[in-house]
C-alpha positions as CSV (number, residue, x, y, z in Angstrom):
1,M,51.1,-89.3,67.1
2,E,53.0,-92.0,65.2
3,F,54.6,-91.5,61.8
4,T,55.6,-94.5,59.6
5,T,57.4,-94.2,56.3
6,P,56.7,-96.9,53.7
7,D,59.0,-98.0,51.1
8,R,59.4,-95.8,48.1
9,R,57.9,-96.9,44.7
10,E,57.9,-95.2,41.4
11,R,54.8,-94.1,39.7
12,P,55.0,-93.6,35.9
13,S,52.3,-91.0,35.8
14,R,50.1,-89.0,37.9
15,A,47.1,-90.8,39.3
16,A,43.7,-89.6,38.5
17,A,42.0,-87.5,41.0
18,P,39.6,-89.4,43.2
19,K,36.0,-88.9,42.3
20,C,35.1,-88.3,45.9
21,F,36.9,-86.2,48.5
22,K,36.4,-86.2,52.1
23,D,37.6,-83.6,54.5
24,P,40.4,-85.2,56.5
25,E,39.8,-82.9,59.5
26,S,36.1,-83.6,59.6
27,D,34.4,-86.6,61.2
28,S,31.7,-86.6,58.5
29,D,31.8,-89.3,55.8
30,E,30.0,-87.1,53.2
31,P,32.1,-86.1,50.2
32,I,33.0,-82.6,49.5
33,V,30.7,-81.3,46.7
34,P,32.0,-78.4,44.8
35,R,29.7,-75.4,44.3
36,Y,29.4,-74.0,40.8
37,R,28.3,-70.6,39.7
38,S,25.3,-70.0,37.5
39,V,25.7,-70.2,33.8
40,S,25.3,-66.5,33.3
41,S,28.3,-65.7,35.6
42,A,30.4,-68.9,35.0
43,R,33.3,-67.2,33.4
44,S,36.7,-67.7,35.0
45,R,37.8,-65.1,37.5
46,S,41.3,-64.3,38.8
47,I,41.6,-65.2,42.5
48,H,44.7,-64.5,44.5
49,V,45.7,-67.5,46.7
50,K,48.7,-67.7,49.0
51,D,50.9,-70.8,48.4
52,E,52.2,-71.8,51.8
53,T,54.5,-74.6,50.5
54,A,56.3,-72.5,47.9
55,H,56.6,-69.2,49.8
56,S,57.3,-68.3,53.4
57,S,55.0,-66.1,55.4
58,S,57.4,-63.2,55.0
59,D,57.0,-63.2,51.1
60,P,53.5,-62.1,50.2
61,A,53.8,-63.3,46.6
62,V,50.4,-63.9,45.0
63,E,49.6,-66.5,42.3
64,T,46.7,-65.9,40.0
65,S,44.8,-69.0,38.8
66,P,41.4,-69.4,37.2
67,L,39.2,-71.6,39.3
68,P,35.6,-72.7,38.8
69,T,34.8,-72.3,42.5
70,L,36.6,-70.8,45.4
71,N,36.0,-73.9,47.7
72,Q,38.4,-76.1,45.5
73,S,41.5,-74.1,46.4
74,A,42.4,-76.2,49.4
75,V,42.0,-79.5,47.7
76,L,44.1,-78.5,44.7
77,K,46.8,-77.4,47.1
78,K,47.0,-80.8,48.7
79,R,47.0,-82.5,45.3
80,S,49.8,-80.3,44.0
81,S,52.0,-81.3,47.0
82,S,51.3,-85.0,46.4
83,D,52.2,-84.7,42.7
84,E,55.5,-83.0,43.5
85,E,56.5,-85.9,45.8
86,A,55.5,-88.4,43.2
87,D,57.5,-86.8,40.6
88,S,60.7,-87.0,42.7
89,P,62.6,-90.3,41.8
90,N,64.7,-90.5,45.0
91,K,62.0,-90.2,47.5
92,K,59.9,-93.1,48.7
93,V,56.3,-92.9,49.4
94,R,55.8,-92.2,53.0
95,K,52.7,-93.0,54.9
96,I,51.7,-90.4,57.4
97,V,49.2,-91.4,60.0
98,L,47.8,-88.6,62.1
99,K,46.1,-89.4,65.3
100,S,44.7,-86.7,67.4
101,S,41.9,-86.0,69.7
102,K,38.7,-84.5,68.6
103,S,39.4,-81.4,70.6
104,A,42.7,-81.0,68.8
105,T,41.0,-81.6,65.5
106,A,38.4,-78.9,66.4
107,S,41.2,-76.5,67.4
108,N,43.0,-77.2,64.2
109,N,39.8,-76.6,62.2
110,T,39.4,-73.4,64.0
111,A,43.0,-72.4,63.4
112,T,43.1,-73.4,59.8
113,P,42.9,-70.3,57.6
114,R,40.1,-70.3,55.0
115,P,40.5,-68.8,51.6
116,V,39.3,-65.2,51.3
117,T,36.5,-64.7,48.8
118,P,37.1,-61.5,46.9
119,D,34.2,-59.0,46.3
120,L,32.6,-60.1,43.1
121,S,31.7,-56.4,42.2
122,H,35.4,-55.7,42.0
123,V,36.2,-58.9,40.2
124,D,34.0,-57.9,37.2
125,D,35.7,-54.5,36.7
126,S,38.7,-54.3,34.4
127,P,40.7,-51.3,33.0
128,S,39.8,-52.3,29.4
129,D,36.1,-52.3,30.1
130,D,36.4,-48.9,31.9
131,L,38.3,-47.4,29.0
132,S,35.9,-48.5,26.4
133,G,33.0,-47.4,28.5
134,I,34.6,-44.0,29.0
135,R,35.2,-43.7,25.2
136,S,31.6,-44.6,24.4
137,L,30.4,-42.2,27.0
138,H,32.7,-39.5,25.5
139,K,31.3,-40.2,22.1
140,G,27.8,-40.0,23.4
141,L,28.4,-36.8,25.2
142,A,30.1,-35.3,22.1
143,S,27.0,-36.3,20.0
144,V,24.7,-34.8,22.5
145,Q,26.8,-31.6,22.7
146,K,26.7,-31.4,18.9
147,R,22.9,-31.8,18.8
148,I,22.5,-29.3,21.5
149,S,24.7,-26.8,19.6
150,V,22.7,-27.3,16.4
151,T,19.5,-26.9,18.4
152,L,20.8,-23.7,20.0
153,R,21.9,-22.4,16.6
154,K,18.5,-23.1,15.1
155,T,16.8,-21.5,18.2
156,E,19.0,-18.4,17.7
157,L,18.2,-18.2,14.0
158,A,14.5,-18.6,14.8
159,V,14.7,-15.8,17.4
160,E,16.6,-13.6,15.0
161,L,14.1,-14.3,12.2
162,D,11.2,-13.5,14.5
163,A,12.8,-10.3,15.6
164,A,13.4,-9.4,11.9
165,K,9.8,-10.1,11.1
166,K,8.7,-7.9,13.9
167,K,11.0,-5.1,12.8
168,I,9.7,-5.4,9.2
169,A,6.1,-5.2,10.5
170,S,7.0,-2.2,12.6
171,L,8.6,-0.4,9.7
172,E,5.6,-1.1,7.5
173,R,3.3,0.3,10.1
174,Q,5.5,3.4,10.5
175,L,5.5,3.8,6.7
176,L,1.7,3.6,6.5
177,Q,1.4,6.0,9.5
178,T,3.8,8.5,8.1
179,S,2.4,8.4,4.5
180,S,0.9,11.7,3.5
181,P,-1.1,13.1,0.5
182,D,2.2,14.5,-0.8
183,D,3.9,11.2,-1.3
184,S,4.5,9.7,-4.7
185,T,1.5,7.4,-4.7
186,S,-0.9,10.3,-3.9
187,K,0.8,12.5,-6.4
188,L,0.4,9.7,-9.0
189,K,-3.3,9.3,-8.3
190,Q,-3.7,13.1,-8.4
191,C,-1.9,13.3,-11.8
192,E,-4.1,10.5,-13.1
193,K,-7.3,12.4,-12.0
194,E,-6.0,15.6,-13.6
195,L,-5.1,13.7,-16.8
196,A,-8.6,12.1,-17.0
197,A,-10.2,15.5,-16.4
198,A,-8.0,17.1,-19.1
199,M,-8.9,14.4,-21.6
200,K,-12.6,14.8,-20.8
201,R,-12.3,18.5,-21.4
202,N,-10.5,17.9,-24.7
203,N,-13.1,15.5,-25.8
204,R,-15.8,18.1,-25.1
205,L,-13.7,20.7,-27.1
206,L,-13.5,18.4,-30.0
207,N,-17.2,17.7,-30.0
208,D,-18.1,21.4,-29.7
209,N,-15.6,22.2,-32.5
210,V,-17.2,19.7,-34.8
211,D,-20.7,21.1,-34.1
212,L,-19.5,24.7,-34.5
213,T,-17.8,23.9,-37.8
214,R,-21.0,22.3,-39.1
215,N,-23.2,25.2,-37.9
216,L,-20.8,27.7,-39.3
217,K,-21.0,26.4,-42.8
218,D,-24.8,26.3,-42.7
219,R,-25.1,29.7,-41.3
220,Q,-22.6,31.3,-43.5
221,A,-24.6,30.2,-46.5
222,Y,-27.8,31.5,-44.9
223,A,-26.1,34.8,-43.9
224,D,-25.0,35.5,-47.5
225,S,-28.6,35.2,-48.7
226,L,-29.8,37.5,-45.9
227,R,-27.2,40.1,-46.8
228,R,-28.4,40.3,-50.3
229,E,-32.0,40.8,-49.1
230,I,-30.9,43.4,-46.6
231,A,-29.1,45.4,-49.2
232,I,-32.2,45.5,-51.3
233,M,-34.4,46.6,-48.3
234,V,-32.0,49.3,-47.3
235,K,-32.3,51.0,-50.6
236,E,-36.1,51.1,-50.2
237,K,-36.0,52.9,-46.7
238,D,-35.8,56.6,-45.9
239,P,-32.4,57.9,-47.0
240,N,-32.0,59.7,-43.7
241,F,-32.1,56.4,-41.8
242,N,-30.5,54.1,-44.3
243,D,-27.5,53.7,-42.0
244,A,-29.5,51.4,-39.7
245,F,-28.9,47.7,-40.4
246,K,-30.5,44.5,-39.4
247,V,-28.8,41.9,-37.3
248,P,-30.0,38.4,-38.3
249,D,-30.7,36.0,-35.4
250,D,-28.3,33.3,-36.8
251,E,-25.5,35.9,-36.8
252,V,-26.3,36.8,-33.2
253,V,-26.3,33.1,-32.2
254,R,-23.0,32.5,-34.0
255,A,-21.4,35.5,-32.2
256,W,-22.8,34.3,-28.9
257,D,-21.4,30.8,-29.6
258,G,-18.0,32.3,-30.3
259,I,-17.9,34.0,-26.9
260,R,-19.1,30.8,-25.2
261,Y,-16.4,28.7,-27.0
262,G,-13.7,31.2,-26.1
263,I,-14.7,31.1,-22.4
264,F,-14.8,27.3,-22.5
265,T,-11.3,26.9,-24.0
266,F,-9.8,29.5,-21.7
267,V,-11.1,27.7,-18.6
268,A,-10.1,24.3,-19.9
269,Q,-6.6,25.3,-21.0
270,V,-5.6,28.0,-18.5
271,L,-7.5,27.6,-15.2
272,T,-6.1,24.1,-14.3
273,V,-4.3,24.8,-11.0
274,K,-5.6,24.1,-7.5
275,P,-3.9,26.9,-5.5
276,Y,-2.1,26.0,-2.2
277,R,-0.8,28.8,0.0
278,K,-0.8,31.2,-3.0
279,A,-1.9,34.7,-2.5
280,A,-4.0,36.7,-5.1
281,P,-2.2,39.6,-6.8
282,R,-2.7,43.2,-6.0
283,G,-6.0,44.5,-7.5
284,A,-7.9,41.2,-7.2
285,N,-11.3,41.1,-5.6
286,H,-10.5,38.8,-2.6
287,S,-14.1,38.0,-1.9
288,V,-14.5,36.6,-5.4
289,V,-11.2,34.7,-5.2
290,E,-12.1,33.1,-1.9
291,A,-15.5,32.1,-3.2
292,L,-13.9,30.5,-6.3
293,K,-11.4,28.7,-4.1
294,K,-14.2,27.4,-1.8
295,E,-16.2,26.0,-4.8
296,Q,-13.1,24.4,-6.3
297,K,-12.3,22.7,-3.0
298,K,-15.9,21.6,-2.6
299,D,-16.0,19.8,-5.9
300,I,-13.1,19.8,-8.4
301,N,-15.4,18.5,-11.2
302,L,-17.7,21.5,-11.0
303,A,-14.9,24.1,-10.6
304,E,-14.7,24.8,-14.3
305,F,-18.4,25.7,-14.5
306,H,-17.9,28.2,-11.6
307,F,-15.0,29.8,-13.5
308,E,-17.1,30.0,-16.7
309,Q,-20.0,31.5,-14.7
310,Y,-17.7,34.2,-13.3
311,I,-16.5,35.3,-16.7
312,W,-20.0,35.4,-18.1
313,K,-21.2,37.5,-15.2
314,C,-18.3,40.0,-15.8
315,L,-19.2,40.3,-19.5
316,V,-23.0,40.7,-18.9
317,R,-22.6,43.2,-16.1
318,D,-19.8,45.4,-17.6
319,I,-20.6,45.1,-21.3
320,F,-24.2,44.0,-22.1
321,Q,-25.8,45.8,-19.2
322,G,-23.7,49.0,-19.5
323,E,-21.8,49.1,-16.2
324,A,-18.6,50.0,-18.1
325,A,-18.3,52.8,-20.6
326,I,-17.1,50.7,-23.6
327,F,-19.3,52.2,-26.3
328,G,-19.8,55.6,-28.1
329,G,-17.4,57.9,-26.3
330,P,-18.5,60.0,-23.4
331,A,-22.3,59.6,-24.1
332,G,-22.2,56.0,-25.1
333,R,-22.8,54.5,-21.6
334,V,-25.8,56.8,-20.9
335,F,-27.3,55.9,-24.3
336,Q,-27.0,52.2,-23.6
337,L,-28.7,52.5,-20.2
338,F,-31.5,54.5,-21.8
339,C,-32.0,51.7,-24.4
340,L,-32.2,49.1,-21.7
341,D,-34.8,51.1,-19.8
342,V,-36.9,51.6,-23.0
343,S,-36.8,47.8,-23.5
344,K,-38.7,47.3,-20.3
345,I,-41.7,49.4,-21.3
346,D,-44.5,48.7,-23.9
347,C,-45.9,51.7,-25.7
348,E,-47.3,52.5,-29.1
349,S,-44.3,54.5,-30.2
350,M,-41.9,51.6,-29.8
351,P,-41.4,51.2,-33.6
352,E,-40.3,54.9,-33.9
353,L,-38.1,54.7,-30.9
354,S,-36.4,51.6,-32.4
355,R,-35.6,53.6,-35.5
356,V,-34.1,56.4,-33.5
357,K,-32.2,54.0,-31.3
358,A,-30.6,52.3,-34.4
359,H,-29.7,55.6,-36.0
360,T,-28.2,57.1,-32.8
361,A,-26.2,53.9,-32.1
362,N,-24.8,53.9,-35.6
363,L,-23.5,57.5,-35.0
364,L,-22.1,56.8,-31.5
365,S,-20.3,53.7,-32.6
366,K,-18.0,55.9,-34.6
367,Q,-17.1,57.8,-31.4
368,F,-15.2,55.0,-29.8
369,D,-12.3,56.7,-28.0
370,E,-9.3,56.1,-25.7
371,N,-11.5,56.0,-22.6
372,N,-13.6,53.3,-24.0
373,Q,-10.5,51.3,-24.8
374,K,-9.2,51.8,-21.3
375,E,-12.5,50.6,-19.8
376,A,-12.4,47.4,-22.0
377,M,-8.8,46.7,-20.8
378,G,-9.9,47.3,-17.2
379,I,-12.4,44.4,-17.6
380,V,-9.6,42.2,-18.9
381,D,-7.3,43.2,-16.0
382,R,-9.9,42.6,-13.3
383,M,-10.7,39.1,-14.6
384,K,-7.0,38.3,-15.0
385,N,-6.2,39.3,-11.3
386,D,-9.2,37.4,-9.9
387,L,-8.2,34.3,-11.8
388,A,-4.4,34.6,-11.5
389,I,-3.9,32.0,-8.7
390,F,-5.8,29.4,-10.7
391,M,-3.8,29.8,-13.9
392,D,-1.3,27.3,-15.2
393,P,2.2,28.8,-15.0
394,G,2.9,27.8,-18.6
395,Q,-0.3,29.6,-19.8
396,E,0.0,32.8,-17.9
397,D,1.6,34.7,-20.7
398,K,-1.3,33.8,-23.0
399,A,-4.0,34.4,-20.5
400,E,-4.3,38.1,-21.1
401,E,-4.4,37.7,-24.8
402,K,-7.2,35.1,-24.6
403,L,-9.2,37.2,-22.2
404,K,-8.8,40.3,-24.4
405,N,-10.1,38.3,-27.4
406,I,-13.2,37.3,-25.4
407,V,-13.9,40.9,-24.3
408,D,-13.5,42.2,-27.9
409,K,-16.0,39.7,-29.2
410,A,-18.5,40.8,-26.5
411,V,-18.0,44.5,-27.2
412,K,-18.5,43.9,-30.9
413,L,-21.7,42.0,-30.3
414,N,-23.0,44.7,-28.0
415,N,-22.5,47.3,-30.8
416,Y,-24.6,45.1,-33.0
417,F,-27.3,44.9,-30.3
418,L,-27.4,48.7,-30.0
419,K,-27.4,49.4,-33.7
420,S,-30.3,47.0,-34.4
421,R,-33.9,48.1,-34.3
422,A,-34.7,45.2,-32.0
423,F,-33.9,45.3,-28.3
424,F,-31.6,42.6,-27.0
425,V,-31.6,41.8,-23.3
426,T,-29.8,39.4,-21.0
427,D,-31.1,37.9,-17.7
428,W,-30.2,35.3,-15.2
429,G,-33.8,34.2,-14.3
430,I,-34.8,30.6,-14.8
431,E,-38.3,29.2,-14.9
432,E,-38.3,25.5,-14.2
433,E,-41.3,24.2,-16.1
434,G,-41.5,20.4,-16.0
435,D,-38.8,17.9,-15.6
436,D,-37.5,18.0,-19.2
437,F,-36.0,21.4,-19.0
438,D,-36.6,22.2,-22.6
439,D,-35.7,25.9,-22.1
440,L,-32.3,25.1,-20.7
441,I,-29.0,23.8,-22.1
442,V,-27.6,21.2,-19.7
443,R,-23.8,21.0,-19.7
444,H,-23.4,18.6,-16.8
445,R,-25.5,16.1,-14.7
446,S,-24.6,14.8,-11.3
447,G,-26.2,13.3,-8.2
448,I,-28.5,10.3,-7.6
449,Q,-29.6,8.5,-10.7
450,G,-33.4,8.6,-11.0
451,G,-33.7,11.5,-8.5
452,K,-35.5,14.8,-8.9
453,P,-33.4,17.2,-11.1
454,V,-32.5,20.6,-9.7
455,V,-30.5,23.3,-11.4
456,G,-27.1,23.4,-9.8
457,I,-25.0,26.1,-11.6
458,Q,-26.3,28.6,-14.2
459,I,-23.2,29.1,-16.3
460,A,-24.5,31.5,-19.0
461,P,-27.5,33.9,-19.0
462,R,-30.5,33.8,-21.3
463,L,-30.4,36.1,-24.4
464,S,-33.7,37.4,-25.6
465,K,-34.9,39.8,-28.3
466,I,-37.8,42.3,-28.1
467,G,-39.3,43.1,-31.5
468,N,-37.6,42.3,-34.8
469,A,-35.0,43.7,-37.1
470,D,-37.7,45.8,-38.9
471,G,-38.8,47.5,-35.7
472,E,-42.1,45.7,-35.4
473,F,-43.9,43.3,-33.1
474,F,-42.9,44.9,-29.9
475,G,-46.1,43.9,-28.2
476,S,-45.5,40.2,-28.5
477,T,-43.6,38.1,-26.1
478,A,-39.8,38.4,-26.2
479,M,-38.2,35.7,-28.3
480,V,-35.4,33.7,-26.7
481,I,-32.3,33.7,-28.9
482,Y,-30.0,31.6,-26.7
483,K,-31.1,29.4,-23.8
484,P,-29.4,29.5,-20.4
485,I,-26.6,27.1,-19.9
486,V,-26.8,25.2,-16.6
487,T,-25.8,22.1,-14.7
488,L,-28.3,19.7,-13.1
489,N,-28.1,17.8,-9.8
490,Y,-30.4,14.9,-9.2
491,E,-31.6,14.7,-5.6
């Protein structure tokens, strides 16, 4: 190998890099063509290259330089060494001629270290990019966590709301199941029904009162005229029997209406209670009480008619049919039973018997004694005990007085019947002739509209008269003074 050093010369500026490079260690004449990256990844990367001229092998200093390609590192290193020699003024340009064999060249090529290409996946990573990515990921995770928290909260609220709805539904079912007829709603409905029934009874009372007042005025005028006629006729009769008097039919009807009205008002105002676990007082007829309770429980709207029927039956049995001794002292009851038996026969001597009956009754009526008074009060007490459990507590103190008034009216009317020459009888028989029921007084109608009418309850009996006030016409059919009072049920 021969080295020649030419004379030095100065170069004012750095010569331009040749456009074509050849590999000095290669026998090929083809120029070195640099390889470029694609446009998408053509940004400069930091590559660590060892500078053999500036540092020794013991100093592993690394210089970072941006290069378009990694294959240009060796060429730039050669150019940098040439530029340093050209910039030095004291040195001359030396010409170095290298001669070697191909085997040496090949060994040199083999021994020449090539630049290490770094892993591109690690070149792209940088701390700033990692930090921003971590922050973005953190924000995303925080947002997701927030949305998850909101969703969980909404889910919890929905679950709580659903549980609350189920609880409310359960409580409502329990309330419906545990409701009983004694609760406020049932009591209110019961009070409304009782109020409606009371108002209905009051309306009937008012209507009856108007009718009674009108009839009273008409009959009082008629009675005055009859009294004047009776006074004249009495003077013309036998002086031994002038104590007998006539009872006009209108006066009988008026007295019967008074009893009926008294019973009606007593039932409507006093007997308004539906007993519950209430025992009848001592002295009451328990069979009668249980029967009335059964009828009241069966139909509350018909209960008042059963109460009226009970009072009428007591009056008819004990007073008008002579079961109780309420007339004429010790002999009064026997006389009354005799008169009732005579009324059932038909003989030619009935006019004379009627005169004797009227005269005897007038005498016995003056024999009313303490025993008769006791019997009358016994009727009052029996009815009071039997009806006690049905009485309004606020009306109990007035109940006895009202019942006594009813009994007194019945006793007085019975005296009129006995002192009259006519025979007055009561009966509970009903003859259903036709569908119009002209011989009945209908107080109440119920059942299917347009159905066949059937008598339901006979409230009051029929009152009939045999003969007349003059003791005549006993052979004719008995005249009905007052029709039976009933209720009809359409089937």
